[in-house]
N, C-alpha and C positions, 0 to 999 in steps of 0.2 A: 421481547419483540415489540416493535412499534405498532404493528397491525393488530387491532382489537377485533376486527371482523374479517374473517377469511373465507372466501368461496361462498359468499351469500349473494343474493340478488343485489345488484349495485344501485337499486332504486331508480334506475333509468330503463324503462321498458323499451324494447326495440321499436324503432319508428316504423319498421316494416312488419315482418312476421316470420314465423318458422313454418317450414313445410311439414308434412305429416311424418316424415322420417327423422324429424328433429333438426334438420339443417337450417341454418339461418338464411332467410331470403334477403340476401345482401342488396340486390337491386331494389327491392321494395323499401329497404332501409335507407335509401338515398346514396349508396356507395356503389361504384361500378363493380360488376362481377369480375371483370378482367381489365387489364391495362397496367402499364408500367408506372403510372404516377397517381397515387391516391389523391383525392381532393384535399387541399390545405384546410386546416382548421382556422377559425376566426383568430384574430390577434389576441394573444393571451394577456389577461390582466396581471398575471404574476410576473414580476420583474425577472429578467434573465440575468441580472447582476446578482451574484450569489449573496453578497452581504446586504442586499436590499430586499431579498425575496421573502423574508419573513414578515413583511408588513401588510400582507393582503387581508382583506376583511371578508371572512367566510360568509357573513350575512348578506354580502352583495350579490350572491348568486341565487339560484332557485334552491331553497333549502330542501334537503333530501328527506324522504319519509322515514319514520323509524324502521329499523330492521325487523324483518319478519322471522318468527320462529327462532329467536335467539334468547337464551336464558341469561342468567347473571353473568356479567362479564365486565372487564375493565375497559373503559373507553379512553382513547388517546386522541387528542385534537390533532388535525393535520399539521399544525404549526410545529408539533414536536419533531416531525421529520426534518424540518430545517434547523431547529435549535439543536437537535442531536448531532446534525452534520457539522455544526459550527465548532464542535470539539476538535475537528481537523482544520487547523489553520492552513495546512499545506496539502494540495490535492494529491500528491504522491503518497501521503500517509494513508489515504483511503484506498488507493490502488494496492498498496502493500498489504492491506488486510485481505484483499481478494487473492493475492498471491499466497498469503498465509493459509487460506482455506484449502488451496491445492496442495501445499506442502504438508499440511496436516493429514492429508489422505494418502501420502506415500506409503504409509504402513498398510493400507488396504489395496495397494496396487496402482496408485496414480503414477503416471509417467511423464506428464507434461501439463503445462497451462499455456494458453494462447491469448495474447493481448493484441488487439488490432483496431484499425479504423474501418468503419463501414459508412455508407451514405444513407441517411434517412430519406427514403423515396417520397415521403409526404411533402418535405420542404427543401430537400437537397442539402441539408446541413450535415456536418460530420457527427457520427455517433461512435461510442466506445464499445467494443466487443471484448468480453472476457469469457473464455470457454474452457471447460474441463476443470473448473474449480469445484468446490463443495458448498453449494448453497449460496446464500445471499445475506449480506449484512446491511443494516440501515445506514452505515457510514458511507455506502455507495452513493447516497443522495448528496454527498459533498461534491460529486463529480457532475451531476446533472439533475434536472428537476424530475425526470421520469426514468423508470427502468422496467423492462419486460424480461421475465425469466422463463426459460424453456428447460424442462427437466424430464429425464426419462430414467426409470428405475425398474428393477425386477422385484416383484412381490409374489406372495404365495399363490395368488389367483392368476398370475401371469404378468407380462410387462405392461406398464402403464406410462403414459406421458402426460405432462401437465404444462399449462401456460398460465402465468400470473402476472398481473400488472400492478406495480406500485408507482402511482403517478401523482405527484404533487400538483401538476397542472390540472388533471381531472378533478382532484379533490377540491381545489380552489374554485375552478370554473363552475362546478356544480353545487357549491355551497355545502359540502359535506361537513358535518360537525365532529365526526370521528373518522379515523383511518379505515378505509375500505379497500380490500384487495380482491378485485374480481378475478376468478380463476375458472378455467375449463379443464376437464380431464378426458383422456382417451384411453381405450384399451388398444394395445399395439400387438400386431402379429409379426414376430421376427422373421417368419418364413416368407410371407407374402408382402410385408411392408405396409399392410393396410392398417389404418387407424379408425376405430369406431368410437363415436361419442359415448362417453361414460357419464350418464346423467345421475350422479350421486344424489342430487337433491331435486330431481324432477326436470322435465323438459323446459318449463317456463324459466327456471333460474338459469339453466344452461344457456338458453337463448339470450336472456338479459345480460349475463356476463360476457358472452361472446360479442354481443352488440357493442358493449363498452370497449372491449379489446380492439375491435375493428375500427372504432371511431377515434380512440385516443392513442393508439400505438402507431408505429410506422407502417403497419400492414393492414390493407383495406379489405382483404378477402381471407376467408378461412384457408384457401389453398396457399396463399402467401405465408400465412401463419404456420401451416404445417411444413412448409419448405425449410424452415429453420431446423427441423429435426434430421435433415438428410445427412449431416456430417457428425451427429452426436454419438451414434453407435448404441449398443444395448443399455448403456449406463453412462450418464453424464449430465452436465449442466451448461447452459449457455445464457449469459447475461448481456443484454444490450442496454446501455445507458444512453439516452437521447435527450434532446433539449439541454445540451451541455451548458454549464454556467459560464458567464462572462465575468471579467474583472471590472473594477470601477470605471475603467475607460471604455467599456463596452466591447472589449476584445475577448474572444474565447480564451479561457485560462489554459486549456490544453492546445498546444501548437503542433499540428500534424504536418505542417508544410516545410519548416526549416530543414528538417532531415527526414528523408523518406523512410529510413530504417529505424526511426526513433519517435518518441513522443516527448516534446519539450514543454517547459513552462513558458508561457508567453512573456516576452520582455527580457529573456535571458541575454546577458552580455555576449557579444561576438568577439572573441579574442583576436580574430583576424583584423579587426578594425582598431586594435590597440597598438599605438606606435611605440610605446615604452616596452622594451624587450623584457625587462624584469616583471613588469605588471602582466604582460601577456603570458609569460611562463606560469605565473601563479594562477591566472584565470583558467589556464588549460589544465591545471592540476585536478586530479580526481576529487579532492576535498571540496572544490568549488563546482565542478561539473555535475556532481551527484545531486546538487540542489536544483538543477534545471533539466537534467537528462534522465529520463526513466531507464534507459539502457544502462547508464553508468550506475545509477542507484540500485537497480536490480542485480547488477553484477557483484555487489558487495553486501547485499541484504542478508545473506545467510553465511554463517561460518563454514558449514559443510552441507552438501547435498549429494545423494547418490549419483554416480556418473550417468545413470540411465535417465534421470529426471531432467527434463528440458523446460526452460522458459523461452517461449517463442514470441518475440516482439516484432510485430509488423513483418512477419514472414521469415525472420532471421533469428537464430538461436542466440541468446544472451550468453556471452562467454564469462564464466565466473572468475572472480579475481580475489586473491587474498591480500589484504592491505599489509599484512606482516611481511610479505616478500618485498615491499617497497622500502623497508627499513635497512639502513646500513649501521655497522657497529652495534648490532642488535644484542640485547640481553633478555633473559627471562627472569622475572622476579616474582616470587610467590608471596602472597599475603593472605592471612586468615584472620578475620575479626575474632576478638576474644569470645564472642557469643557462639562461634562456630568452630572452636579449636578442635573439637572431637567429632565434627560432622564433615563428611566429604564434600557436601554441596557448598560449604562455606569457603573452600579454598579457591583463590583466584590467582591464576598465573598470567602475568602481564608481560607481553613482548614489548620492549621499549627500545627505541633507537632514533637515529636521525633519518628523516625522509631523504631518499635518494635525490640529490640536487640541492640539499641544504649547503650554505645558508641562502642561496638564491631563492629556493622554495622556503618562504617564511611562515608556512603553516605550522600551527602547533595544536595538539589536542589528542584526546584518547577516543578510540572507537569502542564503545561499550555495548556489548551484546548481552542478551538475556535469553537463555535456552535456545541458542543458535541464531537468534534474530537480532539484527542491528537496531538498537534503540537510539543511541546518541552517536552520531558520526563526528569525529574530530572535535570533541568537546573540550574547550579550553579551560584549563585550571589555573593558569597564571595570567597576570595582567598583561595587556599588550603594550603597556607604557614603556617597557624596557625591552632590550634584546634578549634577556635571559629566557631560555626555553625555546628560542627560535629554531624551528625545524625539528623539534623533539615531538615524536608521536608514539602512540602505543595502541595495542589491541588487547582486549580482555573480555572474558565472559563472566558476568557477575550474576549468578542465579539466586543469590540470597537477598536481593533487593527487588522491589516490585515496580513494573512499568505503570505509567498512567494509562487511562482508558484508551487514548489514541495511539499508544505505543510509540510516542515520539519524545518521551521524557520518562524520568523515574519519579516516584513519590519521594518527597523530601523528608525521608525518615532519618533517624539517627544513624542507622547503618549506612545509608547513602552518604550522609555528611562525613562520616568517618572515612569512607572509601575515597571521597574527593580530597580530603585532607591528605590521605596517604599518597594519592596520585600526584598531588602538588609537591609533597616532600620528595617523592621519587623523581619527579621532573627536575627539581632543583639539584638534587644529589647527582643525577646523571649528567646534568649540564656542567656542574662544577668539575666533575671528573673527566669529561670527554669533549667539552666545547673546543678545545685546542685542535681537535682532529679535523674540524671544518673551518679552521682559520682564525679562531678567537684566541686571545692570549690566556694561557692557563694561569689561574690565580692559586696561590698556595692555600691549602685547607688546614686550619688549625687543628682539626680533629684527626687528621691523618698523619702518621709519622712520615717525615720526608725520606725519600729513597734517592740515592745517587742516580742522576739521569743516565749516566753512562752504562748502567747495568741493565737497562731495559731497551728492547727493540720497539719500533713504532707500534707493531700490533700488540705488544705486551702492555702498552700503556692503557689498554682498555681494562681498567681495574674493576673489580666487583664493587657494588655499592657498599658503603660501610655498614656494619651490623649494629650501629648504635641505636637503631629503632627496633631491633628485633625483640628485645625484652618487652613483654607486655603487649606487643602487637602481633605476635605470631608470625614474624617475617622471616623468610628464608630466601637465600639467593641461589639460583641455579648456577652450576659451574659454567664459566665462560669458555667458549670454544675457539677463541682467537680469531674472530672475524675481522675483516678489513673493509675499506670502502669498496674495493673491487671484488672482494669475495666475502659478502656478508655471511655471518653464521646462520645455520639453518635452525 
């Protein structure tokens, strides 16, 4: 966890005060008790450009007082939030981890996750909402400078609900030397819907933390804050990421405007503006669209999900898509590293074939999943300098290798290197045997005994890969079912 101090007084006393019943006197604190638009905060010293935001000087603000009543603990400087987030070069990688949180909870009854855009009432800027996931990860800070989390759960003493703020802006502007997460808790009555302040650490600390929440979040009143629980239900989590990051050009990285039903990466190419038909076809292909479109990326992020589980993006369900169904002349090839010959988790079955539309579709690469989750989409294993392998793609789940921290690549272990070498050989072998089916001239293979062409039908020319690599590599070839371009094998 990045936060080293959770739910302690945030070292900023309320500018107003608390009434005797423990409620914050918001009007005395300088914020209106009611009204649609909270007062804007002063211009932030923290850069809103993500790759420049780690350069703030914490000493420039009013230094916070040492925490009260806190024993031995590990302190983490606020800059860690930014440096930790830089492990995600791609914003959608951070979104994917929030989706993972929800998918991990399917076994405990999760049925959906909602991703949407809302408006920050404090300054009118867009914010990202993620609801019904399971908790919060610091990688979320790759998406925006600040995040507020609403959580409701059932405990032995009854339902409780909590609000916590992880704000890079607050930490920088107030000169905090370590990460502080102000939190407030409430006891909730399921029958009446009433929430009563739960002062775990006393009324003073509750008031102090609530004051920080109302000053530095998009919500200026406690009533506005509590309104976020109206659609959570008896158990659930809502995360709002605000003060979203901009790219180096000062444009928000997340584009909510190009497509109302999607979230795009700003600067995505528009295939409609491409005059070259072949180039336009390739830009429209899933392999390119998933890099810019969250809807497309989410549709292939998991190999399998229960039919009842829904990913709702901007009010519309994401329709899941199996990349293997896009392959024509498809074969299934089994490979097991020597280290895993007697272990079930070591077997990898790769679906390989030409992408429907090849050779016009010039994409090449393998979609490598790990425990149901896509790690590397369309990972190229052959050089792009020649046409060999053009249009050849595959899908596999490799559970014997380890993903990197951001789940956007694999650790470069020997097992990984061996797998890539095998995929390279598999691609070359498949191409040599089948490239004539998409219009390339078939070249004779010295290692394969020639067969009189008159004895084979067109569909029968889909030969199995040779077994010359089977010895020592644990390779086996699944039987070919005779698929054709118009009727790919299942």
